[in-house]
N, C-alpha and C positions, 0 to 999 in steps of 0.2 A: 356281486359276490363279495362276501365278507372276507377280510384278510386277517389271518391269525399269525401273530408274531410269537415265536418261541425263542426266548433267550436261553443261554446255556445249552445250545443245540447239540454240542458234542458230549455233554454229560450223560449220566445214566437215564434221567427222565426225558431229556430232550431227544436222546437216541430212540427211546421207546415210543415217543410221540411220532417220530419220523417213520417208524414201522407202521403205526396205525393210520397215519395221514392219508395214504392212498384210498382207504375205505371211506373217506369223507371228502369226495371231490367237489362238494358244494362250497368248500372253503378254498381260498388261496392261502397256501401255507408258506411262511417265510421262516426258515430255520437259520438263526443268527448265532454264530460263534462269537468269541470275545473280540474278534476284529470287526465284525459287522455291527455288533452292539457292545460298546466298550463301557463296562460298568465301573471302571476305576478312573474314568476321565469324564466328568459330568458335563462339561461344555460340549465335548464330542458326542456324548450320549444324547443330549438334547437335539442336536442337529441330525443324528442318525434316526431318532424316532420321528422327527418331522419329515425326513426323506421317505421312510417306510410307510408312514400313515396307517398303522394297524387299526382294525376295528375291535380286535380281541387280543389281549396280551397274556401269554402263559409265561410268567417270570420264573423260570427254572434255574437261572444263573445265580450264583452265590459264591461267596468265599467260604469254602467248606473244610479247609485244612485245620481241624479242631486244635491240634497241639501247636501248630505253627502260629495260630492266631494269638497265642499267649505272648509272643514276641513281635507280632505284626498287628497290634491293636488298631492303629490308624487305618491301615489298609482294609482290615476286616469291617470296620465301621463304615468306611467310604463305600464299599461294595454292598454290604448288607443293610445299611441304614440310609445313607445319603442317596445312593443310586435308586433305591426303591421309592424313596420320597419323591424323587424327580419323575420316575415312571408313573407313580400314582397321580401326581399332579398333571402330567401329560394326559393320562387316561381321562381324568375328570374334565379337563378343558376341551378334550376332543371327542367326548362321548364314547370312549372305548371301554369295553369290559375288561377287568383285570383279575386274573387268578394268580396269587402269589404263594409260593411254597415256603413254609417255615418248618420248625423242628421241635421235637420233644425236649431238646436241650434248653428250652425256656423254663423248664422245671428243675427243682433242686434234688429230686429223687427221694424226698422224705415221706411221700405218700405210701399207703399200703393198699389203696383201692384205685381202680382205673380212673385216670384223670379226664374229666370232661372239659369243655371249652371255658367254663367259668372257674376252674381250679386256679389257685393262686400261683403266679409265676415268680420264680426266684432263681435265675440262672447262676450256676457255680463255675462257669468258665467264660472267657472272652467271646468265644464263638456264640454261645448261648445269649450273652449280653447283647451282642451285635444283632442277632436275629430277632430278639425281643424288641430292641430299639427300632428295627425295620418294621415289625408288625405295627407298633405304635405310630410310626411315621406314615405308614401306608394308610391306616384308617383315619388318621388326622387329615391328610391331604385329600383322601378319597374314601369317604364313608361307604361308598357303594362297592368297594373291593370285596373279593372273597379271598380269605387266607386259609390255606390248608396246612395244618401241622402234621408232619409225618415222622416216621422213625425207622432206623436200621434199614435204609433202602439198599436193595441189591438188584442186579439185572444181568443180562448177558453182555452188557456193555460196561466199559470203564473198570475202575478198581473198586472192589467191594469185598465184604467179609466172605461171601460164598466162594468167590473165585480164589481168594487167598487160602481158604480151607481146602479147596479142591487141590490146589498146587501143593500145599504142605503135606496133605495126607498121602500124596503120591511120592513125595520126596523123603518123608521121615517115617520112622517106626513109631514115634510117640510125640504127641504135642499136648500142651496144657492151655486151657481156655478159661477165662473168667466165669465164675459160676454165681456171683452175687450181684449182678446187674440184670434186672428183670424188665422185660418189655415185650414188643412183638415186631418181627420183621415186616418189611413192606416190599413186595415185588413191584419193581418199577413199572412194569406193563399194566398191572392192576391200577396203580395210581394214575397213570397216563389215561387209561380208559375212563376212570372216574372223572377226570378233568373234562374230557370230551363229553361225557354224559351230562355234566352240569351245563355246559354250553348248549348242548342239544335239547335240554329240557325246556319246557315252556315257561319256567320261572327262574328268576334271579334273586335269590335271598342273600343279601350281603352279610359279612361277618366272618367269624373264625369257625373252622371245622377241623375235626380230627380225622385222619385216615391212616390206618395200617391194616395189615392182615389180622384175622382173628387168631386168638391163642395167647397164652401167657407163658413165656419161657425165658430162660437165661441164655446168655451167649453160649454157654457150655452145652445146653440142651439143643440149641440151634446147630452147633457143630456136630452133635451126635446124630441129628436128623440128616445132615449133609453126608456124614459117614455111612449111614444106613442106605440112603438113596444112591450113593456112589459106589456102594459095596467096597469100601476101602478097608485095608487091614490095619491101618494106623490105630494105635491106642490113644484115646482122647481123655485126658485127665481134667479135673476141675480144680481151679485155684481161686483164692480170694483176690479182689482188686489190689489189695495191699502188696501182693506178690508180683504185681505187674504194674509198677508205677509209670505214669505218663505225665508230661508237662501240664496237661489240662485234666482236671477232675471230671469224671463222668457221673451222671445221676444214677443212683442205685436202683431206682424204680421209675420207669417212665411209660408204663402201659397206658395207651390212649383209649378212651371210651368213644366208640364210633356211633353211638345212638343217634346223635343229631344228624349226621350226614346221611345215615341210612333212612331216617324218617323223612327228612326234608326232600331228599332227591331219590328216594326209593332205590338206593344202591344195594346191590348184593355184594357183601364183602367176603371173599373166600378165606378159608382157614389157611394159615401160613404153610402147612404141609402140602396142601393141594397145589398151591402156587409154586412152592419150591420144586415140586416134581417136574414142572415145565422146564426148569433149567437143565434137567437131565434127559430130556426128550430129544 
C-alpha cells in the first residue's frame, strides 16, 4: 500500500484532502501539521521525512502570510524555498512522487491574456519571490516533480475571502472590494480532487501546471457572486487597489490558463460559480 504524506494538513487544501481521503482506501494517508512535518526546521524536517517514508508527497504546507512576508523574508524563504528543496531532494533519493503547490503571485500582473505555464515570471512581493524560488529549487533538485500553480483559494476550512465576505455581509450594511485585480478563484475541494486524479492516472508527466476554476473575474465580482448566493442585503461597492493599500503589492492580472492540465490529465475544471455554490449547500 502506497503512503501519501500531506504537509500543511490543517490548511485549506490539506483539510479538503482529508475529506476526500476515505474514498481512496488503497492509500495510507498521513496528514501532517506543522508539528509532524516542520518546514521551518530543516534538520528536523529531514528526520521527519525519513521516519514517515512516504511514497507520494502532496506539499500543501507553505508560508502564506502575503503581507507579513514583507517583514519576515528569511522565514518565508526558509519555508517556501529551502524546505521544498529538501523535500524534493528527499523525493528523488527515495523514489517518491511529489506534487508541490505554488501560486499565481509568481507573476507581476502586467499581462492582459490568461497566463500559461510558459509565461514570464516576475513576482512583485516577497511571498511571490519565495514561491518562485521554491519552484526553481523543486525542479532543480527533482525534475520529476509536478508543480501546480493556483490562485485565490477558498474552502469551507480556514480563513479565506469567501468566509470573510460572508461574515462582513452579515455584520455590515455596506462594504467595498477591490475591482481592478483580475483572476479566478479556486475551490480547495476541486484542487484537492485534481491532485488525487493526477496520482490515480496512469501517467506522470512532470513540470508546471496551472489550476483554478474557470471564469475571469475581479475580487469585486467575486464578492457580488457571494452576495447573490448568500442572499445578503449588504451593499457591495467596487474600489481601486490604490484605495486599499497593503504592505505587499498584488498582481493586477493573474488569470491562469488551464489548457495544459486539462489536456494532459483530462481534468474537468468547473466554473467558479458552480463550485462557489457548494459553499452555500
